[in-house]
N, C-alpha and C positions, 0 to 999 in steps of 0.2 A: 483199636479199629476205627479208621477214619471213614467218614461219609461225606459225600458231596451232593450238591444240587446243580444240575445242568439245565439251564433255561434256554430254549431255542427261541431267539428273538426274530427269526425270519428276516423279512425285508419289506420292501415297499408294497403296500396293499392297494390295489387298484380300486377296491370297493370304498376305501376310506381316504385315498389320496395322500397317505403318509404312512410311515412305519407304524404298523399296528401296535407295537409295544409302547409307542409314545402317545397313543390316544388317551385322553384324560377321562378319568372317572372320579367324580367328587373332587376335582381340582388336582388330581395326582395321576401321573402316567400309569398305564396298566402294569408295566414291568415292576414298578415299585409296590403295587398291590401284591403281585405274585411273590416277589422277593421277600417282602415284609412278612408274609405268612409262613414261609418255610426256612428263613435264615437261621433261626434258633435250633433247627433240627440237625444241622450239619457243620462240618469243619471247613469245608471249601464251598465257595459260591462262584459259579462260572456262567456267564451269559454269552451265547454264541450268536454273532451277527453274520449277515450274509454279504456285507460290503464294507469297505473301509470308511465310507461316509457314515453308515449306521454305527460302526464301531466308535468313531470319534464322538458322535452325539451321545451314545450310551455311556462312554467313559466319562464325559463331562457331567452327565446326570448322576451316575452311580458312584463316582469317585472311589472310595475305599469299600463300598458295600459289596462289590463283586468284581471279579476279574472279567474283563470284556475281551473276547477274541473274535477273529473273523474266520469264516469257513476256510479250511486248508485246501479244499478240492473244488474243482469246477462243477457247475451244475447244482443249482439250489434245490435241496430236498431235505426232509427230516432225517434221512439216513446220513447224509453228509454232515449235517449239523450235529447229530448225535455222535458220530465218529470223531469229529473235531473236538467235541466236549470230552469224550472218553480219553482221548489222547492227551488232554491238557491237565488232567487231575491226577493227584497222587492217591486219592482215597480208594479204599478197597471196594466200596459200594457207592453207587450213584443213583440219585433220584432224578429221573428225566421228566421235564415239564415243558409245555408250550408257554408262550408269553401272554396268551389271551384267556387265561382261566383265573379271573380275579377272586373267585371264591374257593380256590384250592384249599383243601382241608389239611391242616398240619397234623391232625390226629391220624388221618388216613396215610399221609406221607410217612409218619413215624412207624405205623403198623407195617407198611410195605417194606420199609428198610429193615425192620426187625425180622420179618419173615424171610428176608432175602439171605440171611446168614446161611452159608453152606449151600446156597442155590445159585443158579446162573441168572435167574430173574424171577420177580414176582409181579404178575400182571393182572389187573382187574379184568373180569369177564362178565358180560351181561347175560341174562338168561337165554337170549337168542343166539348166544355164541360169539357175539361181537366183542372184541377185546380193546383195551385202552393202552396201547404200547407207548403213548406219549404222556402217560401219567403212571409210570411204573418204576420199580426199583431193579437195578441190574448189578451183577458182579462186574465191576469195571473192566477188568482184563478180558474176561470171557466175552463180554459184549463188544469190546473193541475188536477182538479177533474175528468175531462173527460178522461185524459190520464191514471189516476189511474184506472178508471172503465174499460177502454179498456185492460189495462195490467192484471187486475184481471180476465178478460174474456179469457186470454191467447192470446190476439192479440198483434202484434208487429208493426203495420203500423199506420201512421198518419191518414189515412182515418177512421179507427176505432175510434180514438179520436174525429175526426170531427163529426162523426155520433152521438156522445153524447153531442154535443153543440147545444144550441138554440140561435136564434137571430144572425145568421151569415149573413154578407153582402158580396156578391160577386161583384168584380169589374172587368169589362171586360178589357182585354188587349188592346182592341181597344181604350179605354179611356186612358189607361196608355201610349199608343204610343205618346200621346201629350207631355209627359215628356221625353220619351226615344224612339225616332222614330224607331230604329232598335230592340228595346226590348233586348238589350244586357245584361240588368240586370238579365235576366233569363238564360243566357248562362253559363252552368256549365261544368266542365272538367271531363270526364269519361275515355277518351282514349288518346293515344299519338297523334292521329289525332286532337282531340279537343285542345290539348295543342299547337300544331303547329298553329292552327287557332287563338287561343288566343294570341300567340306571334306575329303573323302577325298583328292582330288588335291593339295590344298594341304599336307596333312600328309605325304603321300608325298614331295612335292618338298622339304619342309623336312627330312625325315629323310635324304634323299639328299645334302643339302648339309652335314649335321652330321657 
């Protein structure tokens, strides 16, 4: 049973003035932090970029660490990136991730993939009902078909894909806290303030290990 990780690298970020996945943390681009944390879990590694320019940059950076592909459909969105990724892998199950979660937990990733066997998806869910579809495991074929249906309906969001999936298992973040006490796995970078916090956490973690 093959498993894959699909990382959505997005595109140019107006907040940061460059591709978010190439922003450096501790002297290393964010995409390498994410990929390095989950590579050992899977058989296939795919990074989905939103433009040919980003694809060229990422291909030079990642080399053989992952296959870099560009969105196949017009209109940049997580749904389009996910569908492109699902179509490009041979693995039965896929772990979908954004490129801006440098503290993604390999333990949580492994758990979600294990729980996904014989399910269409395993998605983390917060106590308030909010879900994390961009850090979830999917049965690749089922998710691809659901994403195609949503796209044909003119939808561009992952929630629309999820609405077409049957047999979803939701896992409470309260359970996942046993593996990641502060749930930093879900911390993503949207603003310069987020980046400052990530840098602080990164330095603190590095000091604790030294």
